[in-house]
N, C-alpha and C positions, 0 to 999 in steps of 0.2 A: 487726531486722524481716528475714523471710526473703525472698531475692530471688526474682524471680519468674522460673519456669521458662522455657527457650526453647521455644518452641512449634514444631512441624513447619508447612509446609518448611523445612529450612534450606539456606543457601545459602553461607555462608562458613565458614574455616577456625575462626575463633573461635566461630561457634555449634555447629558441630560438636562443639568441645571441650566447651562449656556444655551442650550436650545429653546428654552423656556423664552428666552428675549428675543428669539426670530421674529421678523416681520413677514416672513416669506413661508408660512404654514402649507404644509401638505397632507392632502387628508386620500384616505381608501374611501370610496363608495360601493359598500356591498351590497347588492340586489339581490333580495329574495321574492321579486313579484310584486303583486298586490294591485289594486286600483289605480295608483298612480301610473303604472307600464302596462295598462290593459287596454285593448280595443276592442269594437263591434265584431264579433265573427259574423262570417257573410251571410248564414243561412237563416237567421233570425235577430241579428241586431244585439244579442245578449253579450255582456262584456267577458271576455276570458284574457288570459294573459297574452301579451304582444310577443310574437316570435322574435324580434330583435328589442329587448328592453335596452340594452347599453347604448343602443343608436339613438333613441328617444332623449337620453339623459347628455349624450355629447352633441346634440343639436340645441340644449337648452344653454344657448351660448352666455346669458345672463350669470349664470352661477359659477362659470370658469373666470370671471371676474373677481373673484371674492377671495380664491384662493385657488393652488395647485391641486388637481383631481385626478386620480386614478379611478379606474372602475374595474370591479370583480363580479361575475355573475355565479354565485352559488346554488340558487333554485330560482325558479321561474313559475311560480303558482299561485291561485288566489290561497289567502291564508286561512282560508277554511280546510284547505288540506297541507296544514303546516305539521310538520313530523319532527320530532326529536332528532332523527338524524340529521336535518338541516341546523338545527341548534349547535349540535355537535361540529360540525363543519365549518360553520360561521365562526365559532369560538377558535376553532383551529386556525384559520385564517387570520384572526387578530392574534391569535399566539404567536405566529410564526413571522407576523408582519409588524410587530409591535415597536421595534427598532429602527423601521423605515419609514413610519407616518406619524403624525402629531396627533392623530384620532381617527374615529372611524365613523362613518355615516352609513346605517343599516335602512335601505329602504324596504317597506313592509305593508301588506295589508293591515286594515285595521282590524279586524275579527280577532286575531290571535297576537296583534303586536306588544299585548302587555304581557303576556303568556312567554314570547321571546325574550323580552326585555328582562324578565325575572329570571329565564333559564341562563341567559349569558352572564349575568351577574354571579350566580353561583359558579357556572363553569370558569371564569375568569380568575376567580380567586382572588387572594391578597396581591399577588405582584402585579395586577392590572396598574398601569401608570398612565394610560392615556385615556381620554375622556372617549365615550362610544355615545353617539346618541340614534336611534331609532324615528324613523317618521313615514310618513305616507300621505295619502290625500283624500278626500272624500270625491273628487271628479277626477277623472285621470286628464294626464298632460295634454293628451289629442282634445281636450273641451275647450280648450284655449283660453282667453281672457276670464272666463268663470270659473276655471279650475283653482283650487287651493294650492295647488302642487308648487308654482313658482314660488309663491310666500314658504311655504315650510321647508323647500328646500334652503331656501336664502337663508331663513332665520336658524336652521340646522347647523349650516355652516359658521355663520356668526356666532353661534353658538359653541360650536366646537372651539372656534379661534379663542374664544374669552376665556373658556374652561381650559384650555392647554395652557394660556398665559397664567392662570391661577391655580395651575398644577393640580386640578381636578381630575380625580379619577372613577367619576361616576357612571353609570348606565342609566341614560338619560330617554326619556319621550319628549320631543318637542312637536307640538302639533297646536295648530291656532296661535294663539298669543300665551298657550302655556309652556313652561318647562318644568317637567316633572320628575323624580327618581322613579325609574321604570319599574322596580320592584313594588311601588306603591300605587301604580297606575291601575287605572280600569276604563273600560270603553263605556260611555254613558249615553251616546247617540249615533243612530244612523246618518243624521242629518246635518246637526250642528257642525259649523268647522272647528269648535273647539268640542271635538268628541270624546276628549279624556280628561278625566277627572283623577285627583288624590285625597279621598275623602278623609284619611286618618294621617294623613303626612303634609305639611306646606309645601307650596310650589317651592322649588330650590332658588328661583329667581323670577322676574318677571322681565317679560320681552316690550321694550317701548320704542318709540320714533327714534330716539337717540343711539342706543347701544345694546347690549347684554352685559350686566354688570354683575358678577359674582363676589366681588371685593367686602362686600357687607354680609352676604349671607352666611347665617349661622347653621344651615342646614346641610351643607356639601360635605361629601367625603374629599379628603385631599391626599394627596401621594407624600409619604415620609420615607425620606431616604436617609435618613438622619442617621441610623445606626453604621451606614456603609461608608467606609472611606473613599475620597473623591475618585481615587484612579481605580476603584473597584469595577468589575462587572456590572453591570445591569442584571440584576434577577429577573429571571424569564417566567412567563406564565407556561404552565405545565397541565394540561387539560387531563386532569386524573380520574375524575367522576364521569358517570353515566346514569341513565335513567333505568328503572326498574318497570315493569308491565304497568300501565295506567291502572289506578286503583279502581273501584266500583265507586261511581259518585251517585248519590241520590238525593233528591230535593223533598224535604217533608212536606205531605199533604194530609189533610184531614182522613181519617180511616186508614193511612198506610199502615201497614205490618210487615214486619221482617219475618217471612216464611221459615218452617224449617228447611225446607228445598234449599234457601238461600244460604245459611247456616251449614248445609253440608257442603254445598260448593265451596265453602271456605275449607272446611275439613278437609276436601279432595284438591285443596290448594289452586283452585280454577281462579280465584281471587287472591290477591296476597295482601289487600287493605281494603277500609271502606272510609268513604268521606262523606258525611251527612251534612248537607246544606239545612240550617235549622229554621224553624221559626224565629223571628225576632233575633234578640241577642244570644243565641244558643240554645234557645228553648226546643225541648225534644218532647214528643209526646209520652204519658207515663207508659200507655203500652208497649213502646221501644225500649225500654230500659233494661227488662230482662234480656234482650237479644243483645245488647251492648256488654252486659254483663259475660254472658255467655261466650261472644267473640272475644272480648278482652281477657278471659280466662283460658282461651286457645293460644293465646298470644298474636291475636290479628289486631294491628292497629284501627280504632274508630277516632276518627278526627270528626270535631264537630266544628263547622264554621257558620259565623252569622252570614243571614241571608241579606242582610244590606250592609254594601261594601262600607267597610271600616268601621263598624259601630263595635267591634269587639265583642268579647264575652263578658255576660252581666250575669253573675251568680244571683243576684237579689233575689232572683223567683226561684222557687222550688224547682219547676221544671228546667232551671238552666244548671242548679247546681248537682241535680241526682244523676245528669249523664256522664258527669266527670267522676262522682261519688262512685258510679259502676264502672269506672274504668277507662272511659274515652278521652281522647286527647285533645286539649283546647288548642285551637289556633291562635290565640290571642287577638290581637286588630290585623292582623295579617289578611291580605286579599287572596280570597279562598282559592283561586288559580293558583297563587304565588304558593299557598301551603300546600295544595297537591303537589306542585314542581318539587320542592324541597322534601317532601315525604318520597316521591319517587328516587330522590338522591339518597336518602338515609336508607331506604329499602335496598338498594343497590349496594350500599356499603355493608349492607349485612347486618345491620346494628337491630337490636334487640327491641322488645315494646316498651321497655323501661328506660332504655336508650334513646328512643325516638321522643318519649315523652318530656324527658328533659332538652333533647336538642331542639324541639320544636319553639322552646320558650327562650331560645338563645338567638340574640341578632347577630348573624353572621356579615351582612351587609345592610343594614337599616331596614330589615324587610320587616321588621317586629319591633313594637314598644313605642 
């Protein structure tokens, strides 16, 4: 006689383990807006958020045959208008509902999807025990058969099923035929249906016509509840972090200068940190080095991020070594947007420059190294 499946919600470690074997998975779809659920506005046919995005999902009947789905609207914005408050709200929904679902699908616009994936992984912390997938589309649902929305939604749900079966607790981006660690991903195309890449970290696994298979993947994070007794209550996600104000972000250009006025702004605490997008793999013009030293001496974090995604920092050249010698903080091979989000969390914790310098080199959830 077949053993009855453990139903949701689950509360103990033993129940969680038994739920892994369930063939009747249930997921919460959290909508944040984006192209997928946009429509042409009447006055000029430019795309804007659809007034009833969840209605569009419910009419998309094919995705309901794959798994049991519930829907929640957290925000309905073009992702260009994404805010950290939406990150906090989404993380709180996942934290509160983790016992009630086998995973979470976050639908999102492409422009800041990688930012949100990074932010969610930091916020959800070490007690995340369900997979989270972010997806979107290059063409809206209403574009019909031309749209990639149907395929991305279906692939995302299949990925969630496979990930929960393998007890994986990654925050992932599923787009086109790619399954990527969210805090290693970056948008690389406005047109290609494979709009995201992971230059410094391998794909977690690959989508193919047969299935999604994580079993042989050495690149994924898996839940580890071995330290808990079987009858222990499951550890809960607690959202304890937040985000400091966005640091000043500057891209290097020939003849760029850090003026005394800008340094004065930092002294007046107009800004709390600066992120410099370098030439090459961490190369900064000689003319900027004195300003980096002055700001670092003031205790202002100056992060150096490589201009090429995933290139990492290369101290082979003097122009790459001297900023670090002057006190700048290396971001290693982190995506620059991930480094900026991590910096905002560390600043919100009140860490000193020396502590920030150390923490940026530590991999919390696979974001660096």
